[in-house]
Every structure is written in structure tokens, then in C-alpha cells.
N, C-alpha and C positions, 0 to 999 in steps of 0.2 A: 127961455126955451133952449137956446144954444148951450147954456151951462148944463142942462139936464142931458142933452145928447152927448156932449163931451164927457161928462161924468159916466154915462152909460157905456160909451166907447172905451173909456179907461178901464172900467170893470171887466168888460169882455176881454180886452187885451191882457189884463192881469190874470184872469182865470185861464186863458190859453197858455200863458207863461208857466203857471203852476202845473198844468197838465203836461206840458212839454218837459218840465223839470223833474217829472216822476222818474225815480231811479230804475234803470233797466239792466237786464242781464241777457245772456244768449243761451238758447237751447239748441244744441247741435244734434241732429239725428244721424246716427250711423246705421246703415241698413238700406235695403232697397225694397221697392214695390209697395211702399206705404201709401194707401189710398185715402185714409181718413184717420185723424187723431183727435180725440176729445179729452180735454183737461178741465178740471175744476180747481179754482183757486179763489180769487176775489170775485169771480163770476165764471160762467161757462165759456171756455175757449174751444172753438171747433175749427179744425184745419182740414179742408178738403184738398187733396194733392199737396201736402205740406212741403215747403222747401227744406233743404238740408239745414238751413240756419233760420231760426225763428227768434225775433226780438220780443221779450216778454217783460212785463213789470216784475220787480223784485217780489218774492213771496214763495210760499209753499203751494205746489200744485199736486193734484191727485189724478192719475190716469184713469179715465172711465171707460175708454174703448179704443181699440186699434183695429183697423180693417186693412187688409192687404188686397192687392189685385187678385182676381180669381175667387173672390167672395169668401175669404177666410177671416175670422174674427177672433179677437182676444179680449176678454173682460177682466176686470180687476182681480177677481179671485184666481185667475190663471197667471198672475204676475208674481215674481219673487220680491220685487220692491214696487210699491205703489206710489211713493212720494218722490217728487222732484223739488229740489231746493234751488231756486234761482236767486243768485246773489249779484249785487251791483258790480258791473264791469267784468264779471267772470263768465266763463263758458261752462255750462253743464252738458255733459254728453249723455245721450239716451240711445242705447243700442236696442233696435227693434227691427223686425222684418227679416228679409232675406240677406244672406243665404240661410235657408231653412235646413234643419236636421230632422230626419225621421228616426224615431226610436221605438223599439218594441221591447217591452218587458214581459218575460215569460215566466209564469209561476205554475207549479204543479200542485193540483188538489186531487189527491187520490188518483183515479185513472184519467183525470181530465187535465188539460193544459189551458191556462188562462192567459190570453194575449192582450196586453194593454199597449195601445198605440198612442204615441204623442208626436205631434208636429210642432217643433220648437224653433223659435227665432233666435237671432244672435244674442239677445238679452236674456235668454232662458225662458221667455214667455211662451205659453202654449196656445196654439191656434186650433180652431174647430171650423168645419164648413158652416157657413151662415145658414144654408138650407140643407137639411139632412134628409133629402129624399131618397137617395140610393145608398144604402149601407154597404160597407166593404164586403168583399167575398174572398174566399180562400179555397184553393184546390191543392191537395197533397198528392204527390206522385211517389211511387216506388219504381225507379227506373222510368220506363215509358208508360207504366200502368197507373191510372188514376185510382187511388184507394180511398179518398175522402173528399167531400165537397161541403162547404158550410157558408152560411151568411152570418155576419156579425151584427150585433145590436149596439147602438150608441149607449154609452153610460155604463 
């Protein structure tokens, strides 16, 4: 009986050594106000209130969601690069979050102006309000006189 317990203990110890010996790399987050980060790789990795430095097993990860304080969210289709390559003993830098830039692209279509608004993070990722209850509004003035008032639609 003692031999079985010793053998079982050795197997558990050896398996823990194998897990501890798994090669790791570092993901460094540059940016502020990141509330949530979801990655897919060997499995789903979810970080709520992630630290600036995250130790991850070596491999390729895909960003599935970024949330900022104030309930702004970024999904993979709003990212310029969706892949993170974590290499053994190396640091991979991920720029996301604040400071944020507000950009408006204005196009003319006949007698109309089309305004496309983007809220972008330091990595070029685009954020949207998680809850789209109150669409943006615009008022146009000529001097002190209000000449137009409009409500925008998302999309």
C-alpha cells in the first residue's frame, strides 16, 4: 500500500513540475482604463481589471474583446491586428485603451454631409458605447443663431 501511495505522490509531483516548466512570455499592456480583456489561445483567457504585465504561456492569442471604464467596448472586427504572439522569455507590447482620440470623417454626398465618428485607442482600435440608448446630437449655429438641429443614428 505504501508503494502505491509513494508512486502516486511521485506522479503528482512530476506532473506539477511539467506544468511549472511550461514556457512563458510576458504581455505588457500600454494604455489606461482597461476594465476587461478577453483572449483566445490554448483556451479562453479572461482578465478583469488586468495588470499592466500579464504572464502567459507561449503561443498565439486572438483578442476577442476589450472593455474600458465608462462602458466602451471594442470587438475583433474593430482591431487593426487581432493576433498576439507570445514568445518564451520575451515581452509582447499591446497598446489599447486611453488616451483616446476622437475622429470625425466628413464626406459630401450631393447636398448632404455624412459625418462618421470614431473613438480610437492608442493601438488604433475603435470603441463603441456598450449600450446605445442615447444617440449623439448635433446643433449648427451661424453666429448666435441656431440654423440646424439633428440626431444621429448608429451605424
